[in-house]
C-alpha positions in Angstrom: 0.0 0.0 0.0 1.4 3.4 -1.0 1.4 6.0 1.8 -0.6 9.1 1.3 1.3 12.2 0.0 2.7 14.4 2.7 1.1 17.8 2.9 3.3 19.0 5.6 6.3 17.9 7.6 4.0 16.4 10.3 3.2 12.8 9.7 -0.3 12.7 11.1 -0.9 9.1 9.8 1.9 8.0 12.0 0.7 9.8 15.2 1.0 7.6 18.3 -1.3 7.8 21.3 0.4 8.1 24.7 -2.3 5.9 26.0 -2.1 2.1 25.8 -4.2 0.6 22.9 -6.1 -1.5 25.5 -7.2 1.6 27.4 -10.9 2.5 27.3 -12.0 5.7 25.7 -12.1 8.4 28.4 -13.5 11.8 28.0 -10.9 14.6 28.3 -7.6 15.7 26.8 -5.0 13.1 25.8 -1.4 13.4 24.5 -0.1 12.1 21.3 3.3 12.0 19.6 3.6 13.2 16.0 6.8 11.9 14.2 8.7 14.5 12.2 11.5 12.8 10.3 12.5 16.0 8.6 13.3 17.7 11.9 14.7 14.6 13.5 12.4 14.9 16.6 8.8 14.3 17.5 6.1 16.8 18.3 3.4 16.7 21.0 -0.3 17.0 20.2 -3.0 17.4 22.8 -6.3 15.9 21.6 -9.5 17.2 23.2 -13.2 16.3 22.7 -15.3 17.9 20.0 -17.4 20.8 21.3 -15.3 21.2 24.4 -13.3 24.3 25.1 -9.7 23.8 24.0 -7.6 23.0 27.0 -5.2 25.5 28.6 -1.7 24.1 27.9 1.1 24.7 30.4 4.6 23.3 30.5 6.4 22.6 33.8 10.1 21.8 34.2 10.4 18.6 36.3 14.2 18.6 36.5 17.0 19.6 34.1 15.8 18.8 30.6 12.7 16.9 31.7 9.4 18.8 31.2 5.7 17.9 31.7 3.0 19.1 29.3 -0.2 19.8 31.1 -3.7 20.3 29.7 -6.0 22.1 32.2 -3.5 21.1 34.9 -3.5 17.4 34.1 -0.2 15.8 32.8 -0.7 14.4 29.2 3.0 14.1 28.2 6.5 14.1 29.6 9.4 15.3 27.4 13.0 14.3 28.2 15.7 15.7 25.9 19.4 15.4 26.2 19.9 18.7 24.4 18.0 21.2 22.2 15.3 23.8 22.7 13.2 23.9 25.8 9.6 23.1 24.8 7.1 25.9 25.0 3.3 26.1 24.8 3.4 27.2 21.1 5.1 23.9 20.2 2.0 21.9 21.3 -0.5 21.2 18.6 -4.2 21.2 19.7 -6.4 18.7 17.8 -10.2 18.5 18.3 -11.3 14.8 18.4 -14.6 13.9 16.7 -16.8 12.1 19.2 -19.6 9.9 17.8 -21.9 7.8 20.0 
């Protein structure tokens, strides 16, 4: 199967949830990794439910180069880098999840 053409440097079709595959769907924000082979590092997306207010994103330094991404005060990702730019709120992509019953 041929992969779809890339419209941007983000490979959305390769996004990985930070939740285990066996986890039940739970309402609320969740983190996801978006691979970016061009840049050589991954990006963080925060997925929130359709119709909900986009979550307030904050980033808290845990220690040294380890940071936690929080959505409405709840940790959704931990970033640990040996070097490079410190993550900031504008680096996090917000994605609205379509919810169908």
